[in-house]
N, C-alpha and C positions, 0 to 999 in steps of 0.2 A: 524436519526431523527426518530421520538415521534409514535408509531404503537400501538391502540389497538386490539386485536384480540378476537372478540365475539364469543364462544363456543370454547370448547377443545375437540371437538371429532378429530377423524381421520386428516380431511383436519386440522380443526384451531390449533391442536397441532404442527402437522410436520411444517407446514407452520409458524407457529408463532417462535419454537424453530430454524429452518433454515434462517428465517429472522433476529435474534436476534444475529446470526454467523455471518451476514454480518457487524454487528458493531449498527445493528441499538436497539433502547428503546424500548424493545417491553412487553405488560401488558396484558397476556390473562385472561379472564373473562368467567367464570361460576358460575352458581345458586348453582351447586350440591357440597355441605360441604364437601360431604365427598372422593367427586375425589380433590378437593381441598386441601384438608391434604395429600391424597396423591401424590399429585402435588408438593408441598412446601415441603414435604420431600424427592423431591429426585427420586418419584419410577412415572413411566407411565402405567397408566391404559390401555395401550392397548399394543400389543407386534409388535415390527418393530427394525430388527435391528440395531442399531447404534444409533437409540435415544437416550436412557436412558443417553448416555457417553454425546452427544451432551447438550443434556439438562443440565445435571451437572456441564456441562464446564461452560455452558452462565448465569448460574445461579450465580455461583460463580464469575463470572467476573461482577453481579450487571447487567447485561443488560433484565436481563428476569427474570419475575415476575408473579406470578397467586395470583387474588383475583376475590371477587364478588362483589364486590363497582364500578360499570359501571361508575359514574358519576368522580371517582376519575381517571378510565382507560382512561376517553376521556378528561380529562382535559389537556389542551395545545397537545392534539394529534396532528399530520399532518393528518396522514390518521386512518380510523378506517375501519377493517376487519370485512365484516359480514361470519363467517363459522360455521352456523348452518345447520341443517339436512334439508334436501328434499328429502323422504321418498315419494312411490309412495302410490296415496290417494285411499284408500281402497273402490275398487268397480270399476274405471273406469280407475286407470291407469294415472291420471294427479301427475304432483309433486305435494307435499302438501306445498303448501307457505306459512303457516301459523306461521312457529318458523322465516321464514325470516323478514315478516312483524311486529311480534312482535318484534323483535331483533329493529328492524329497529324504531318504534316508540318511543321505552324505547330510543335508542341512542340518538332519535332528542331533547327529556327533558334535556337530560343532556348536550348535546353542549352550547359552550360560546362564540364560533369565525364559523366563515364557516371555515368548513372542508371536504376533500374527504371521500366520504364513499365510502367503494370496495366490491365488492360482489363477494367474493371467492366461495359460492355454488355454485352448478350445478342448475341454474333455466332455464325456457321455454324463448323463445323468447318474448320479450314485457315486461320481471317483472322487468328490471332495468329501462326503463321509469315509471313503477309505483310506484319504489322505489322514482324515483324524484320526482312525483306527490307525494306520500304519504308526503316526505321530505318538501316540497315548500305549505302543505296545516299544517304539524305541526309547523314547527317554518320559517314564512314565513318572518321574521325579518333576515332571513340566506340564505346565497348564496350560500348554499352547492352543491360541483362537486357529479356526482354519476359514478361508475368508475365499467365495467364489466371485472374482472379477472379471468378465469376458471382454477380451477385447472387440472395437466393430471398426478398423480400421481397414481403411481403402488405400490400397497401394497406391503410390501417385498425388494420394492427398492427404499422406496419415497427417503429418504435422497437423491442416488444421483440423483434421476430424478428430484429433489428440485436444487441442487447443478450444474449438469449439464447436464439444461433441453432441449431438442428437438427446445423447442420455448419457447417464454413468450407472453400470447398474452392481450391484454388492449384495453378494448374498452371503450372509451372516449367520451363526449361532447365540451370538451374546450380546452385550451391549457394550462392553471395555471394544469387540471387532469392532463395531458400528462406530464407536468414537473414533479411531483410529484411521477408517475408512475415510468419515468424514473429515479429518483434520491434512490426510493426505490431500484428498478434493476440494478443502478449501475453498483456493484459489477460484475454482471451476463454479462453487456453487453462491461464489460472492456475487459473480455474474449472473446468475438464476439459472445457468445450467443446470436440468434437473438430477436429482440424485435421488434413483430409486431402488430402496432397500428393501430384499426378499428373505425368503429363505435360499438354501446352498441348491436345493433340486431346482428351486423357479429360473433364479440366474442363469445354471447350467440349463436349461431348457430354454431360455429367451433368446440364447445367442444360436443355437441350433436354431431353433424356429425362424429366427431373422433370416438367418443366410438360405434356409429352405425355402422360404416366401418369396424372396430375391432371385432364386435358381430358376423358381415356378416362373416368375413374371417373364425373365429373358427367353426360356424357354416357349413360353406361350406365344409370344412373339414372334418367336422363329418358324412355330405353326402355322401360326395364320399370313406371315411369309409365304409360306408355300403353296399356300391355299391361293394368296391373290396372285401369285402367279398362273395359275390354273384358271382363273377368273377375271382376270385383267383389271384388277385393283391395282392402287399402288399402298404400301405398307407403311411408307412413310407420314401418307395422309392418314391413313387409319390409326396408325400410332399418334398423331397430333391430335385426331378427334376423340381416342382415349385418354390421353392424358389432360387435355382438357375439364375432364371428368375429374372433380376434388377427391370426391371418391377411390379413383386410381391413379390420378398423376404420372407426370408423365416420365418419371427416372424409369431405367430400367427398359424401355422399351424400344428399345434401337434393335431391329432384327440385323444379324452376324451369320457370325461362320459357328456357332454355340460358346461355351463360358467355360473357363479354365482358372488356372492362378492355384492358389495356396489355400483359399477356404470353400468356396459355392463345391466343387467334385468333389473332395474327405468329409464337408459335414455335408454334405445329402447322403452319402456313403454312410454314413455313422450312424444320421438318424434314421435310415431304413434299418440299420441294425437292430436301432435301439426299439425300434418298432416290433420288428419280427422279433427279435428276444422276449418282448413282454408280449407275445400274443396281440399285438395292435397292427398288424399290419398297414404302414400309411402309402395308401395307394398309389397318389397325386406323386410323394415324393421319388417312390420306385418308377415310377415313371417316367417325370421329369429323368433321373438319371439317364431312361432306355433314350427317350428323345435326342437328348441332350449330342449321344453319340452318332444317332444317326443322321445329328444335324450338321456333325463334323466329317461324316460319309460322302452325305450328300453334294458336299462343297466340289471333292474330287471329281464325281460325274458334271458339275457346271462347268471346272476348268476343261475336262475332255469334249466334252459339246461343243466349247469353244474355239478348241483346237481342230476342231474336225476328226474326232472321235480317233485320232491317233500321235501320240505325247513320243513316240521313239525318234530318237535324233533332233526333236526341238529344242530350243530354248526359253525358258521360263524365266520370270525376272520377277524377286517373290518380293513386296515390301514389307517389311516389318514382320517378325517372329515372334515377341514378347505375346503372352497375353492380352496384354494391354499396355499402350503408351503409358508413359514417364517413370518406366520400371523395369527391370531387369528379368523381372522374374518368366521363365519360361515352364512352371510348373503347370502340367497337361493343359499347355497353349490349346489350340487349336494343330496349330503348323507342326507341332508334334504327330497329329496325326496324317494334314493334307501333302507334309512335303515328303516325307518317307514313299509317300503313294506316289506320287511324283514322279521320283528317282527310280522307282520300282516300275513305272511304268515305262522308262528308257528316257526321259528327260533329263537334260542339262540345266540343271538348278545354280539362278544365281538368286543370292541373297545380301537384301540391306535392312539394316538396323542398328539406331543409334544406340543403342545399349544390348541389345541380342549376344553380341556377339563370343562376351564371353563364357555366357553358360551354351551358348547355339554350338560354337564348334566341335565342341565333345556329344550334344543329344542328337545334334544334324550334320550327320557323316558324307560324305560323297556330294555335298555341294560347294558351290565359288561363292566368296563372298567378298561383296565390294561395298564403297566408302559412300554410293550416292544411288537415287535412284534413275538418273539420266545414263551412267552408268552402266546398270543392269539392263537397261532397258536395249542398248547397243547389240543390234544386229538380232534380237529376240524375237520369239515370234506372238510370246503374251506375257502382260505382264498382271500380277494378282496381288492387288492391294489387301492385305491380310490384317495389319494392324491400324490403326489410325491415327498413329503419332501427327502431331501438328506440320511437318516439315512437308508429309504426305498431301496436305489436303489443298495446300495452295500448287501445286506443279502445274509446270506449263506442258499440257497436254499437249499441244501442235508440234512442241519441239521433239519430246516424246515420241510421238508416234513416229517421226519423222525421222529419227536414228532406228526404227523396228524394223524388222524383215518383214513381218505381217504386224499390223499395229492390232493388239486383241486386248482387252482389258477387261478381266474379272474380278469387279469393284465388291468385293465381299463385307466391306463396312457401309457401302450406301453413298460415300461420299460428294462423288458425282452424279451424272444424270445421264442417260441415255444418248438423247439429244446433244447435251455438252460435249459429248466425248465424241460422235458422229462429228459435230460441226468443228472439233478438231482434228479431223483426222484419220479418228479409229474406224476400223471397216467393221469391227464388231466388240458389241458390249456384253455382257451380262450381271447381273445384279442379285441382291436379294428381294424378293418380292418387289421388283419394280419393272418398269416398260425393258425391252432386251431387244438384240439386235445380232441374231447369230447369223453364221454363216452358212449358206447355202451346200448341203452337200449332196445334193444331185448330178 
């Protein structure tokens, strides 16, 4: 089938490349000429494992191309996917739909035949009905179908998620739209991946409900971790004990410095606003948002306690600043709360991150960027493990401790253990919901 993908951000680019790998003819559209030049040269503007190889293969096969000519892309297209950003609107938490509606208006003016318009962007319940109304108003001469097709991609594992989905959700209003979407995703349904067809509103709600539930799971284990610190329990064992229960499962039960990224923060805020707008406040979701911000701030206190209550003039090595490993995304990353606070308290902060420099150099001013963890540790008074990149999972802690002015570690991803760190020469160690060894302040 012929597909136009409007937007080459994270969702649009990954979706367009993967759909072309199914054998569809995909044209990706973007107005950013610099980004287009990069893409046409076979380079990806985002870091996502495996994406560059898949993109190059399908470009070479002639199934994938990039353009800024919207009319050219939508001409003869069987489906037009809208995959533009829906960031939180400043001040009220609502999803900003201006890019979605703007794209719909522009697409409508280029269409020459009835076409299926697919909203891939995450949008509040009721948005696709508005899209349908906007299309009818803009092009009353065409009977276009509107589809809600939310994405469920994990950054760092997006290719696998698209190719091996837990489910494909499609919200439709007509049999024709359902048939077009079934054909688009036929390569997946042939391998028995479930295709769930619903109405528009249900599809929209599924996306928000799923992300809010996962954010709740993350926040729940973080609160349990804080209680473990007061009671002497070990949160890793608690999480394992919970995860073996098939009704709960082990995923998203890793205690850490709070969730971040492109989805959980904005989607929980948007869902909370939807509830308020419909006079059905979602108290659990609102509490999750509040607690997650508190967790990030509590990490600052942990680091201060580790360093003996004063950071002025001390050197802190921060390992990892992206919100998770295997991505360069720093949107709402815990580092954006923690690192500026350390700088504000007078610390000299050194940062090392395999992919975070591109965004981080702008978002985190007044820090020094270094190439590896051991260089960052040279003469440092503490090391803070903030993102669990693989290269930080197998550090030679003895060598690291030997390079430091005062070997102390804040392991905010619970990668190591107190006994392991102390045996390697660290004099103090703190984690989340686990045994710690803090300096004697007397």
